[in-house]
C-alpha positions in Angstrom: 3.5 268.6 -152.8 3.3 269.6 -149.4 6.2 268.3 -146.7 3.1 266.8 -144.5 1.9 264.9 -147.7 5.2 263.8 -149.0 6.1 262.4 -144.8 2.8 260.4 -145.1 3.9 258.8 -148.6 7.3 257.9 -147.3 5.5 256.7 -143.7 4.0 253.7 -145.7 7.8 252.5 -145.6 8.7 252.6 -142.3 10.5 249.2 -141.1 7.6 247.1 -140.4 4.9 248.5 -142.6 7.2 247.8 -146.0 9.3 245.0 -146.5 12.0 245.4 -149.2 13.2 242.2 -150.3 16.9 242.1 -149.8 17.2 240.3 -153.3 15.6 243.2 -155.1 18.4 245.1 -153.3 20.9 243.1 -154.2 19.6 243.4 -158.0 19.0 247.2 -158.0 23.6 247.2 -156.8 24.4 244.9 -159.2 23.4 247.3 -161.8 22.8 245.1 -164.3 19.6 246.4 -165.1 17.6 249.5 -164.8 16.0 249.9 -160.9 12.8 250.9 -162.2 12.2 247.4 -163.9 13.6 245.7 -160.8 11.1 247.3 -159.2 8.7 246.6 -161.4 9.6 242.6 -161.1 8.9 242.9 -157.5 5.2 244.4 -157.4 6.6 248.4 -156.5 5.3 250.5 -159.2 4.5 254.2 -159.7 4.4 256.8 -156.9 5.4 253.5 -154.8 8.7 253.2 -156.5 9.0 256.6 -156.7 8.8 257.3 -153.1 10.9 254.2 -152.5 14.0 255.2 -154.6 13.9 258.8 -152.5 13.7 257.2 -149.4 17.2 257.2 -147.6 17.2 253.7 -145.8 16.6 252.2 -149.2 19.2 254.4 -151.0 21.5 253.2 -147.7 20.6 249.9 -148.5 21.6 250.1 -152.1 25.1 251.8 -151.5 26.3 249.5 -149.0 25.3 246.1 -151.1 26.9 247.8 -154.3 30.3 248.7 -151.9 30.6 245.1 -151.0 29.6 243.8 -154.5 32.9 246.6 -155.6 34.9 245.0 -152.9 34.6 241.6 -153.3 34.4 241.9 -157.4 31.0 240.7 -157.9 30.2 243.1 -160.3 32.6 242.9 -162.4 32.5 239.3 -162.7 28.7 239.3 -163.5 29.2 242.0 -166.4 31.9 240.0 -167.8 29.7 236.5 -168.0 26.8 238.5 -169.3 29.3 240.0 -171.8 30.7 236.8 -172.7 26.7 235.0 -173.1 26.1 237.9 -175.7 29.3 237.3 -177.7 29.3 233.7 -177.6 25.6 233.4 -179.0 27.0 235.6 -181.8 30.4 233.6 -181.9 28.0 230.2 -182.2 26.4 231.6 -185.0 29.2 232.4 -187.0 31.0 229.0 -186.4 28.3 226.8 -187.4 28.3 229.1 -190.5 29.1 226.9 -194.1 32.0 229.8 -194.8 33.8 229.6 -191.4 37.1 227.8 -191.9 37.8 224.8 -190.1 40.6 226.2 -188.1 38.1 228.9 -186.7 35.2 226.1 -186.1 38.4 224.3 -184.2 39.0 227.6 -181.9 35.6 228.3 -181.1 35.2 224.5 -179.9 38.3 224.7 -177.9 36.7 228.0 -176.2 33.4 226.7 -175.9 34.8 224.0 -173.8 36.8 225.5 -171.4 34.1 228.2 -170.7 31.6 225.2 -170.2 34.1 223.5 -168.1 34.5 220.5 -170.4 38.3 220.5 -170.3 40.0 217.5 -169.3 40.6 218.0 -165.7 44.4 217.0 -164.5 45.0 214.0 -162.6 46.7 213.7 -159.0 49.3 211.9 -161.1 49.6 214.7 -163.7 49.7 217.2 -160.6 52.1 216.1 -158.3 54.9 216.1 -160.7 56.9 213.5 -162.5 56.5 210.0 -161.4 58.8 207.8 -159.7 59.0 204.2 -158.7 59.5 201.5 -155.9 61.1 198.4 -156.6 61.2 195.7 -153.8 63.2 192.6 -154.2 61.9 189.6 -152.7 64.5 187.0 -153.9 66.8 185.1 -151.3 69.1 186.9 -149.7 72.9 186.1 -150.5 74.5 184.0 -147.6 78.2 186.0 -148.1 77.8 189.7 -149.4 81.6 190.8 -148.6 83.1 189.6 -151.6 82.0 187.6 -154.7 83.5 184.1 -155.5 85.2 184.4 -158.6 85.1 182.3 -161.2 88.4 180.4 -161.9 88.9 179.2 -165.2 91.3 176.9 -166.0 93.3 176.9 -169.2 92.0 173.2 -170.2 88.6 174.4 -170.2 89.2 176.8 -173.0 90.1 173.8 -175.3 87.7 171.2 -176.8 88.5 167.6 -175.9 90.1 166.9 -179.4 92.6 170.2 -178.4 92.9 168.6 -174.8 94.1 164.9 -176.1 96.4 166.8 -178.6 98.0 168.6 -175.7 101.3 167.4 -174.1 100.3 165.9 -170.7 102.1 168.1 -167.6 
């Protein structure tokens, strides 16, 4: 292949002549599939793909997107999600098996609820911590708040009427 022929082939990828979808660049940068398979979905096959993957602006775009993904942790999260889905499918079959113990099934249900974001949410009350209460007393105010009036019990009040009649008069 001569330089002249290669230059003509790469010219078809110059800006304005072919627009590479940003979604395709993002999918290739994520690294979840073979770039050739991703390009195929976007209709770029054969020689067009071979030329595109050698095109420096395309390589720079994929590298920049990959660096952004790594910086934000996106690739790790996506790969963890895909792995979880794959393993979860196997765990589901295991949990449905009649040979699986009830305890194992319950653990799977708890995990499934967590992954599906179905766990009970904290209410505002529980999130705020222990509660408190305010008591408002609407009773009539006392007129004399300084000292309470003492209750005076006369000795005669301690005896029944019959006993009082038997006591000597003062």
